Structures are given as structure tokens and as C-alpha cells.
N, C-alpha and C positions, 0 to 999 in steps of 0.2 A: 309269302310262303303258305303252302297248303297246311291246314291244321289236321292233326292226326291224334287220335286218342285210342288207348287200349283198355278194354274191359277184361280183367283177368279173374278167372274162377278157379280156385284151388279145390277141385272136387275130391282130391285124395290127400290125406294128411301126410302121406309119404313124401310128397313134394316139399312141403314146408320143412320137414326134418332134414331132407337131403340137400336142400338148396335154400337156406334161410334168407338170403338177400336177393332172391330171384325176381321179385316184382319189378324193381327198378331196372335191372339188367334186361329182363324180357321186354319191358316197355321201350327201353332205349334201342334194343336190337330191331324190334318191329318198326319203330319210327324211322330208324336209319335206313332200313330196307325200303320202306315206303318212299322216303325222300330221294334216295339214290336211283330208284327204278324208273324206267321210262314209263310215262303215263300220258293219256290223251290230254290235249290242251284244255278240254272242258273241266279237268280236275282242278285247274288253278282257281285259287280263291274260294274253294269249297272245303268243307270240313268232313273228315271221314273217321270211322271207327272200325275197329276189328275186335272180335271177341275171341279170347284164347281160353280154352279149358284144359287144365292140367289134371288128367284123370288116370285111369288104370287100363290094363290090357282088356279087361272084361267089357268096359264101356266102348273102347275103341274097336274091339272085335265086332260088337253089335253094330256100330256105325258103319264099319267096313263091309259087313254082310248086307245091311239094309240099303246102302247107297252105292256100293261098288260091286256087290255080288261076290265078295271074297270073305269067306268065313274064317278069318284069322286076324290077330292083332297086327298092327304095323306101328312104326314109331310116330309118324305124324300124318294127319289127314287135314286137308284144306277144302273148305266149302265156299267158293266165291259167290257173292250175291249179284255181281255185275259180270256179264259175259263180255270180256274185252276183245274176244275174237270177232264178235259181231257188234261191237260198240258203235253207237251213233251219238253225236253230241246231245241230242234231245233225250237220251236215256236218263240223264240226271234231272230232267225237268219235272219229274213226278215228285221230287223232293223240294220243299220250300228252300229258298236261298239261304236262310240262316240255320237250317237244320243240319245235323250230322247224318252223313250217308253211310249205311252199313256196308263195308267192303266185303265182309264175310267172316267165317269162323275157322279157327285152327284148333285141333285137338291133339294132345300129346299123351302117349301111353307110357306110364312110369316103368313098368317091369321090362318092356321091350327096350326102352332107351337104356336102362341100367344094364341089361344084358349086353347090348351093343357096346357100351362103354368098356365093359370087362373084356369082351372078345377083341375089340379094336384098340385097346389100350388108350382110351381117351378119357379126359375128365368129364364128369357129368355136366358141369357148367359149360364147357366148350361145346359139347355135343348138343345140349339143349339150345344154346344161343344159335348154333348153326341151323338147327331144325326150325327155330322161330323165323330166321331170315329166309330159309327155304320155303316154309309155309306161306309167309307174307308175299314172296315173289309169285307163288302159285295163285294167290288171290288177285295179283296184278296181271295175270294172263301168261306168265312164264311157264314153260313146260320142258320136259326132258324126254319126250317120246322119240324124237328124231335126234340123230347125233349132233347136227348143227345147233339145234335148240338147246340141247344138253350142254354143249360147250359154252354157249352164250350165258346160260343160267349159272353154270359152275363158275365162270369168270366173275360174273357180277356178285355171286355169293362170296367169293374169296376177297374181292375188292371191298365189299361192305364189312366183312369180318375183320379185315386188316385195319380199316378205318376205326373200328371199335377196339382194336388191340387184341384180337383173337387170331390164332394160327389158321393156316390153310387146312380145312377139315379133310381134304382129299389126300394130303401128304403130311398129316400130323404125326409126329414121332414123340417118343417119351421125353426127349430133350425139350420139345416146344409145348407139350401139353399143359403145362402149368403157367402159361403166360399171364393169365388174369388171376386175381385173388378175390 
């Protein structure tokens, strides 16, 4: 099985107060998404890392403006280090066999996510775990620009979340929003 490790940076204390057991759950969600997603055969027997920063709207807005040309915060941003659309087996050869390969970075904006939880009647934990799975899939080349790709990504997200004990984020209701504790 491919090794996978998460580097988690809590850049905003709001995250720690709002979600005290987040580290283990976030690591589990990212690892599960990585393991269940389709990957190139060259990924086998290699070690990968992902960096996740739990930050605020100001920092995410800056990233969004600088890298996507959108001067507003968003809930999650993903920055892949490997272009899986143009992937060649030799792309990993620049990394020594025993070294960890950086898959990419994920940034989450606290205020935007908290606001979405309130307006969509979702728990913070469920929404954050969904966004971690979503962001990890983006690092692995999944996208939702075209309808067919969006349907594929959404189904995989729901399958991964179900395997972790979380509800379908696209059809979450008040009755199911507290599945995890």
C-alpha cells in the first residue's frame, strides 16, 4: 500500500477552538481520499505527503487573488504539485525512491466555511471533512468543470465520506448532519 502523510498547519486559533479533535479526523479523511482515488500505477510503493493549512478568509483571499485571479475568499483551495492530466511515469523519477513526494497543498478558510455551515445547516466537522476529501481529490487530478467530471468526483466524494461514517454532503439534512461525534 502506498504511504501517505499529512502535514497540518493550524494558522488560525479559531480552528482549534471550533474543532478540537480535527487533526486525526482530517488526516484520516485525506488518507482515505488518497487511497480510494484512482492513481497512476507509478504511485505504487511510493510515499506521498500533502500539506493542509487551516487558515482564515484573509489568507485564502490573498491566495485566490494571486493564483486564480479571484479577489475573494473561498472555502477550499488546492494546489497540486504533480500535473496528473499530463502525467508520465518518469515524472516521479526526480524524487529518490525512499523520499516522500509532495502531492500538493490544501488551504481552508475558517470564516467562509463557518458561514456555509450556518446557511446550509451543516455541522462544521462534516463540512470540513468533505472539503478535505474534495481538496485531496483535486490534488489527484479530479475536477468538476465539466458535468461528467463533476458527477464522477461527487460520487467518489460521497463513497469516501460514507466509508468514513459521514453523510452525503450534497443531500445532507438536519436529521443526518450529526452522524459523527
